[in-house]
Biotite code that builds the C-alpha atoms (Angstrom):
import biotite.structure as struc

atoms = struc.array([
    struc.Atom([0.149, -0.058, 0.309], chain_id="A", res_id=1, res_name="UNK", atom_name="CA", element="C"),
    struc.Atom([1.660, 3.618, -0.727], chain_id="A", res_id=2, res_name="UNK", atom_name="CA", element="C"),
    struc.Atom([1.303, 6.191, 1.632], chain_id="A", res_id=3, res_name="UNK", atom_name="CA", element="C"),
    struc.Atom([0.332, 9.951, 0.614], chain_id="A", res_id=4, res_name="UNK", atom_name="CA", element="C"),
    struc.Atom([2.252, 12.569, 2.452], chain_id="A", res_id=5, res_name="UNK", atom_name="CA", element="C"),
    struc.Atom([-0.142, 15.176, 2.206], chain_id="A", res_id=6, res_name="UNK", atom_name="CA", element="C"),
    struc.Atom([0.362, 18.494, 4.498], chain_id="A", res_id=7, res_name="UNK", atom_name="CA", element="C"),
    struc.Atom([-1.681, 19.049, 6.792], chain_id="A", res_id=8, res_name="UNK", atom_name="CA", element="C"),
    struc.Atom([-4.179, 22.052, 6.612], chain_id="A", res_id=9, res_name="UNK", atom_name="CA", element="C"),
    struc.Atom([-5.174, 23.218, 9.623], chain_id="A", res_id=10, res_name="UNK", atom_name="CA", element="C"),
    struc.Atom([-8.566, 24.954, 10.013], chain_id="A", res_id=11, res_name="UNK", atom_name="CA", element="C"),
    struc.Atom([-8.052, 28.793, 10.729], chain_id="A", res_id=12, res_name="UNK", atom_name="CA", element="C"),
    struc.Atom([-9.153, 29.876, 14.306], chain_id="A", res_id=13, res_name="UNK", atom_name="CA", element="C"),
    struc.Atom([-11.783, 31.939, 13.671], chain_id="A", res_id=14, res_name="UNK", atom_name="CA", element="C"),
    struc.Atom([-15.447, 31.316, 11.456], chain_id="A", res_id=15, res_name="UNK", atom_name="CA", element="C"),
    struc.Atom([-18.243, 33.658, 10.634], chain_id="A", res_id=16, res_name="UNK", atom_name="CA", element="C"),
    struc.Atom([-21.135, 31.819, 9.627], chain_id="A", res_id=17, res_name="UNK", atom_name="CA", element="C"),
    struc.Atom([-23.447, 33.691, 6.636], chain_id="A", res_id=18, res_name="UNK", atom_name="CA", element="C"),
    struc.Atom([-26.170, 36.309, 7.468], chain_id="A", res_id=19, res_name="UNK", atom_name="CA", element="C"),
    struc.Atom([-29.222, 34.158, 9.584], chain_id="A", res_id=20, res_name="UNK", atom_name="CA", element="C"),
    struc.Atom([-31.879, 36.971, 9.049], chain_id="A", res_id=21, res_name="UNK", atom_name="CA", element="C"),
    struc.Atom([-33.480, 38.982, 12.141], chain_id="A", res_id=22, res_name="UNK", atom_name="CA", element="C"),
    struc.Atom([-33.872, 42.257, 14.139], chain_id="A", res_id=23, res_name="UNK", atom_name="CA", element="C"),
    struc.Atom([-31.161, 43.169, 13.052], chain_id="A", res_id=24, res_name="UNK", atom_name="CA", element="C"),
    struc.Atom([-29.542, 40.749, 10.892], chain_id="A", res_id=25, res_name="UNK", atom_name="CA", element="C"),
    struc.Atom([-26.076, 38.335, 12.605], chain_id="A", res_id=26, res_name="UNK", atom_name="CA", element="C"),
    struc.Atom([-24.020, 35.587, 11.696], chain_id="A", res_id=27, res_name="UNK", atom_name="CA", element="C"),
    struc.Atom([-23.260, 32.928, 13.787], chain_id="A", res_id=28, res_name="UNK", atom_name="CA", element="C"),
    struc.Atom([-18.949, 33.045, 15.568], chain_id="A", res_id=29, res_name="UNK", atom_name="CA", element="C"),
    struc.Atom([-17.188, 29.841, 16.224], chain_id="A", res_id=30, res_name="UNK", atom_name="CA", element="C"),
    struc.Atom([-13.620, 29.786, 17.947], chain_id="A", res_id=31, res_name="UNK", atom_name="CA", element="C"),
    struc.Atom([-11.593, 26.514, 17.833], chain_id="A", res_id=32, res_name="UNK", atom_name="CA", element="C"),
    struc.Atom([-14.725, 23.916, 16.961], chain_id="A", res_id=33, res_name="UNK", atom_name="CA", element="C"),
    struc.Atom([-17.318, 26.169, 19.537], chain_id="A", res_id=34, res_name="UNK", atom_name="CA", element="C"),
    struc.Atom([-20.372, 28.842, 18.942], chain_id="A", res_id=35, res_name="UNK", atom_name="CA", element="C"),
    struc.Atom([-19.472, 31.678, 21.267], chain_id="A", res_id=36, res_name="UNK", atom_name="CA", element="C"),
    struc.Atom([-21.841, 33.834, 19.885], chain_id="A", res_id=37, res_name="UNK", atom_name="CA", element="C"),
    struc.Atom([-23.499, 36.165, 16.926], chain_id="A", res_id=38, res_name="UNK", atom_name="CA", element="C"),
    struc.Atom([-22.017, 39.044, 15.204], chain_id="A", res_id=39, res_name="UNK", atom_name="CA", element="C"),
    struc.Atom([-23.612, 42.222, 14.357], chain_id="A", res_id=40, res_name="UNK", atom_name="CA", element="C"),
    struc.Atom([-20.644, 43.370, 12.341], chain_id="A", res_id=41, res_name="UNK", atom_name="CA", element="C"),
    struc.Atom([-16.875, 42.975, 12.745], chain_id="A", res_id=42, res_name="UNK", atom_name="CA", element="C"),
    struc.Atom([-16.098, 44.747, 15.914], chain_id="A", res_id=43, res_name="UNK", atom_name="CA", element="C"),
    struc.Atom([-17.936, 42.107, 17.625], chain_id="A", res_id=44, res_name="UNK", atom_name="CA", element="C"),
    struc.Atom([-16.628, 39.522, 15.959], chain_id="A", res_id=45, res_name="UNK", atom_name="CA", element="C"),
    struc.Atom([-13.062, 41.037, 17.247], chain_id="A", res_id=46, res_name="UNK", atom_name="CA", element="C"),
    struc.Atom([-14.986, 41.360, 20.778], chain_id="A", res_id=47, res_name="UNK", atom_name="CA", element="C"),
    struc.Atom([-15.631, 38.054, 21.058], chain_id="A", res_id=48, res_name="UNK", atom_name="CA", element="C"),
    struc.Atom([-12.055, 36.789, 19.399], chain_id="A", res_id=49, res_name="UNK", atom_name="CA", element="C"),
    struc.Atom([-10.795, 38.566, 22.058], chain_id="A", res_id=50, res_name="UNK", atom_name="CA", element="C"),
    struc.Atom([-12.985, 37.601, 25.675], chain_id="A", res_id=51, res_name="UNK", atom_name="CA", element="C"),
    struc.Atom([-11.788, 33.719, 23.597], chain_id="A", res_id=52, res_name="UNK", atom_name="CA", element="C"),
    struc.Atom([-7.806, 34.721, 24.362], chain_id="A", res_id=53, res_name="UNK", atom_name="CA", element="C"),
    struc.Atom([-7.090, 35.837, 20.437], chain_id="A", res_id=54, res_name="UNK", atom_name="CA", element="C"),
    struc.Atom([-4.851, 38.499, 20.857], chain_id="A", res_id=55, res_name="UNK", atom_name="CA", element="C"),
    struc.Atom([-4.136, 39.761, 17.459], chain_id="A", res_id=56, res_name="UNK", atom_name="CA", element="C"),
    struc.Atom([-6.741, 39.083, 15.337], chain_id="A", res_id=57, res_name="UNK", atom_name="CA", element="C"),
    struc.Atom([-6.439, 39.714, 11.639], chain_id="A", res_id=58, res_name="UNK", atom_name="CA", element="C"),
    struc.Atom([-9.962, 39.609, 9.657], chain_id="A", res_id=59, res_name="UNK", atom_name="CA", element="C"),
    struc.Atom([-8.528, 39.502, 6.253], chain_id="A", res_id=60, res_name="UNK", atom_name="CA", element="C"),
    struc.Atom([-6.304, 36.274, 6.875], chain_id="A", res_id=61, res_name="UNK", atom_name="CA", element="C"),
    struc.Atom([-7.615, 33.433, 6.457], chain_id="A", res_id=62, res_name="UNK", atom_name="CA", element="C"),
    struc.Atom([-5.106, 31.006, 8.162], chain_id="A", res_id=63, res_name="UNK", atom_name="CA", element="C"),
    struc.Atom([-7.502, 33.132, 10.780], chain_id="A", res_id=64, res_name="UNK", atom_name="CA", element="C"),
    struc.Atom([-10.565, 34.103, 9.835], chain_id="A", res_id=65, res_name="UNK", atom_name="CA", element="C"),
    struc.Atom([-12.999, 31.643, 7.650], chain_id="A", res_id=66, res_name="UNK", atom_name="CA", element="C"),
    struc.Atom([-15.440, 34.128, 6.307], chain_id="A", res_id=67, res_name="UNK", atom_name="CA", element="C"),
    struc.Atom([-18.469, 31.803, 4.731], chain_id="A", res_id=68, res_name="UNK", atom_name="CA", element="C"),
    struc.Atom([-21.436, 33.098, 2.741], chain_id="A", res_id=69, res_name="UNK", atom_name="CA", element="C"),
    struc.Atom([-20.220, 36.748, 2.336], chain_id="A", res_id=70, res_name="UNK", atom_name="CA", element="C"),
    struc.Atom([-16.627, 38.590, 3.467], chain_id="A", res_id=71, res_name="UNK", atom_name="CA", element="C"),
    struc.Atom([-16.102, 40.852, 6.451], chain_id="A", res_id=72, res_name="UNK", atom_name="CA", element="C"),
    struc.Atom([-17.908, 43.889, 5.074], chain_id="A", res_id=73, res_name="UNK", atom_name="CA", element="C"),
    struc.Atom([-21.200, 41.065, 4.758], chain_id="A", res_id=74, res_name="UNK", atom_name="CA", element="C"),
    struc.Atom([-23.942, 41.964, 6.879], chain_id="A", res_id=75, res_name="UNK", atom_name="CA", element="C"),
    struc.Atom([-27.125, 42.242, 5.145], chain_id="A", res_id=76, res_name="UNK", atom_name="CA", element="C"),
    struc.Atom([-29.179, 39.068, 4.183], chain_id="A", res_id=77, res_name="UNK", atom_name="CA", element="C"),
    struc.Atom([-28.932, 37.880, -0.029], chain_id="A", res_id=78, res_name="UNK", atom_name="CA", element="C"),
    struc.Atom([-32.391, 38.120, -1.424], chain_id="A", res_id=79, res_name="UNK", atom_name="CA", element="C"),
    struc.Atom([-33.057, 35.676, -4.141], chain_id="A", res_id=80, res_name="UNK", atom_name="CA", element="C"),
    struc.Atom([-35.341, 37.111, -6.755], chain_id="A", res_id=81, res_name="UNK", atom_name="CA", element="C"),
    struc.Atom([-36.900, 34.365, -8.825], chain_id="A", res_id=82, res_name="UNK", atom_name="CA", element="C"),
])
């Protein structure tokens, strides 16, 4: 059997999920695989990260934050028209 040595790709510590409609809309935030709260802005993401013990949070670094369903400036739900 041949063994393939692939480099391990480590997931970023912060994952920000797509916008959830609501008043106001929000995005769920996970840190190190654990749901830590709702964010209504990038300030909330940084605050949640600091509360979880992350000191340096570069929101543009994909090794630090994975933005799902839109980037750091996406805070309104996407509307799909038929």
